[in-house]
N, C-alpha and C positions, 0 to 999 in steps of 0.2 A: 503495499502500500504505499504509496507515497503523497504528499504531500502536510506542512507542517499544520502545529496546532496548539493553542495554546495550553497549558497543561496548570496544575497548582501545584505549587514549592512541595517538598515533601524534603525534611535532612535525614538522610540515610545513611549512616553509621556503616559500611562494610566488613571492614578492618581486614583490605586487601580483595570482595565477591567477583538437451541436444546439445552439446560440447561447448563450451564457450572457449574463443578464437584465445593462440595463446597471445600475452601480451607482457611488454616488458615492462620496469617497474620507470614511475617518474625519476630521471636525474637526482641523485643524491637523495634522493626518499628514501624511509625505512618503509617499505612497505610490505613484504615476504611476497611480493609475485614472481612466480618461477613461471617458465616456459615447460610444456609439457610433460618431460620427462619423469618418471617416478621417483616416487617420495614416501615419506615418512610422515602419519602424524603424528606426535606426542600428547596428552595429557596428561599434566601435573593433577593431582588430585589431595586438598586439603586435609581431607577426615582420615581416608585411608594408608596415606602416607606409598602411595604407587605413583611413579610409573608410565605411565604404559603405551606401548605404539599400533596403531592400525596403519596398513598399507593403502598409498593411493591409488584411486578407480574403485574397484569396490569398497574399498571398505577391510577387510580383510584380518584381522588382531591380528601379531605378529610377538604379543604377549610383553613382559615389563621388562622394561629399561633398567627402572630401580624396584627394588620391594621390600617393604620394610624392616622386614629382620637385618639388615643394613647397621640397625640400633641406633643412625644417626638421625634419616632425617623424621623428624619432625614440621606434620603441616606445606608439604613443599606448595608455595603460589610458584614460581618460574623458572626455568627452564631456560641456558643459554647455551649457544656453543661456542667457543675459540676457535680462531683460525689452526692454532696447531692439534685440535681436534678434541683437547681437555672438554668435558662438558659441566656446567655449574649450577647448584638449586638452591634458589631461594628459600632455608627455612625460616619458615617463619615463626614457628611459636619460639625457636632460639632464636631469631634476632640475626640470626649468620648466613653466611655464604658458605656451601661444600665444596667442595671438589670431586668429579668422577672420572675414570675412563669413558672416552665417547666411543664408544664401541662395544666395551661388557657392562658398563656402570658400576664397576668396580668403586667401592670408593677409595677416594685417595686419600680425602684430609679436609682439614680446615682455611675455606682460604681465606676470611674476614671473620673477626666478631670484637663487636665491642659495642657492648648494654648502651655506651654513653651516646656511640654514635649514630648507633644504629638498633632501633626497632622494628620488628614488624617488616620484614622485607618483601616486597609481591610486585617486584618487575629488578630485569635484567639488560642489556646489553651493551653489547661491544662498540668502540668507535676508534680509529687508531688506535691500535695497543688498548688499549683504557678501560674497563669497567665502569658501564654507567648504573647506577645500582642506588633503587627509589625506592622511600623508608615512610611506613603509612602512617607507624604512632608518632617520630619523630619528625615526621613533615617534612624532608629533607630529600634532596637528591646527590647521592656520592659521585666523586669519582677517585679510582682507584687502580694503581698498577698491575704490573704483571708479576709483584710481586705480594698486593694486598694491599699496598700502600694507599691512606689515602693521599688524595695528593690538591684535592678540591671538596668542598663544600657548598651547596645552594639551596636555599628557599628555606633555613630550616622555619617551622613555623607560618609561614604565608603560603607555603605548598599544602595546603587543607586535605588532612585526609586522602594522600594520593593514589591510585588505583594504576595506574599505567602510563609508558611517556613514550614517543617516539621520535627519530629525526628525521627533520622534515629536507625534504629539497632544498630551501635557504639556508642549511646547516642550521639550524635553529630547532630548540627541545621543546614539543609540545605533552604537556602532562593530563592526563586527566583524572579532576582533582572533586569533592564534594562543592556543595553550593555555601558560598562565605558571604554574607548580605555587605561588606565590605568589600571588597573586590568585584569586577565587571562580568565575569563570568567563570564556569567551571573547567575551563582548560585554558590553563596557562601558555604563556610561551617566553622562553627561555633564551638568554643570551648564557652558553655558556664560559668562552672565553672573560666577556665583559663581567659575568656574575649577576647578569639583574632581568628582574622578567620588561619584557620588550613593548607585552599587552597581555591581553586572557577575553574571550570571546566565550559562548551560549549560555545565555540569560535563562532566568527562572521559566522564561515564555518558550523557550527551548525543548531545555534540559532540567530534568529533574535528580537524574545522579550519572554522571558522566565515571564509568565502570575499566572501557577500554577504548583504545582507538588507534587506526593504522590507515596509512596512505595506501588510495585506492589506482588503476592501473589510469581511471582519467584524470586522475592529479587531487583530487578534491580528499576530504578527513571525512572517513567512516568511526563517529562515534555510539559504541553503547549506551543504553538506561537501563537499566536496573528496572527502576522504578514503572516507568510510564511502556517500559515495555518494545522498546524498539529502539532498530538502527538511524541514524541521523546522519546527513552528509550534510560539511560544513565545504566551504571556499578558504582555505586554509591560510591564502594573502590577505581577505581582507574579513572574513569572519562571520560573515554573512553565511545563515541557514542557509540552502540551498532546497531539501527535501526532506522526507522520508525516505528511506529504500527500503527497511522488513518493518512490519513491527505481528504484534498479537497475533491481527488476523491472516499474517501472514504463520502464523506455528510459534510463535517468539515468545516468551517464556523467559522472566528471567534473564535475561542476554550481559554476562561477565566478559565475556573473550573475544574476540574476534581476529580472525587473518583469512588474507587473500592464499591460494593455496595452488594445486595444480592445473593447469588451467585454466589460471584468475575465476575460480567461483569464490567464490566467500564463504565460509564455516567460520559457527557461529557457537558456543557451548548457550546451551540453552534448557533453564532448571539442570537435570544433569544430562541430555542429549548431547551431541554435536549434528545441527541441521546447515546443510549446504545448499546455497542458495547461489544461482546463475550469478556472474559477476557485473553481469550488463542489466540483467532484468530484474533482479530481485526476486525470481524465480525461483519457488521452492522445490529441488531437485529431489531431495532427499533427508534421512534420519542419516546420517555417513557411522552413529556412533552413537549405538540405545543402550542407554547408560544404564538402564536396572539391571538388563543384561550382562552387562558388560562390569557390572557390582564398579559402578562410578557412584559416590557421593555425595562431594563436592568437590568439581570438575573445577580447576580454577585456571588455565592457559592452555592457552593451542603453543605449539613449534613448530616447524616444518622442517623436514631434512633432507637435503639431495646429496646427490654427490656419490663419493669410493661408500664411504661408509654404510648410506640408504640399501647399496644397492646390497652391499656383503648382506647385511639384516632381509631383508626380501629374496636374498640367496638361500638362505639355511633350511 
């Protein structure tokens, strides 16, 4: 369903909450759009402590990448892979980042733990050999070097109960936050080099609770709203709301994460399921992961993996 509409403000603190043509990601944007090569979707579940894998295409289950018997994982909310192949998991309840072997899922070490600098991590991304780490309870964005040392902190107490972030094609960082009446919108835009917030958008008339965001192949910013149960598109240059891309009438229930994936379809965590929407029209294509039968209880993030590691997983 398309077309914006007014919504009633409700502040909800989540604590971290026909094939489309192959397209390319807008230059410089962090939109996770891939060509139609085979890939693997990883889902982190904060309640079960599993990080599990599904193959692109038919969505065949490939087993667990990380299992809770590793004793360290406690509330995984995000997963990211570094260029050297190592995997990193945000450990929500312990407020730390764990390092794993990127193929086997074997635990390596605690990469970062500092209860003053970070509580309730909810998102991890890499750029220029640095890890960017978003804290929900500490309301900040940390920049770490390759050894896990903090080199910069942004936005403490200004980034209100953040949920997700992306690098934009303009080199800025776009952060999904909770509503704050003292600020102009739920999507905050930061200049990391200068350490300042340059603007914000997504008013109370447009969003109730921004939980995840990603750049699409059309250059627009897609933002999920867990309260109004929809995905809204914005022009990231102006902050203008374009339309509602999908909503509850399309089967969406409490969306908390979204990613563009293989074939440029949009994948959205909807309650405990993962729904697959046509990336151009918003038509529901399939329930890619049936959460209840898959044992999902509180899925929090989606991460696509392509290339050699994914091919090895698919061949096993």
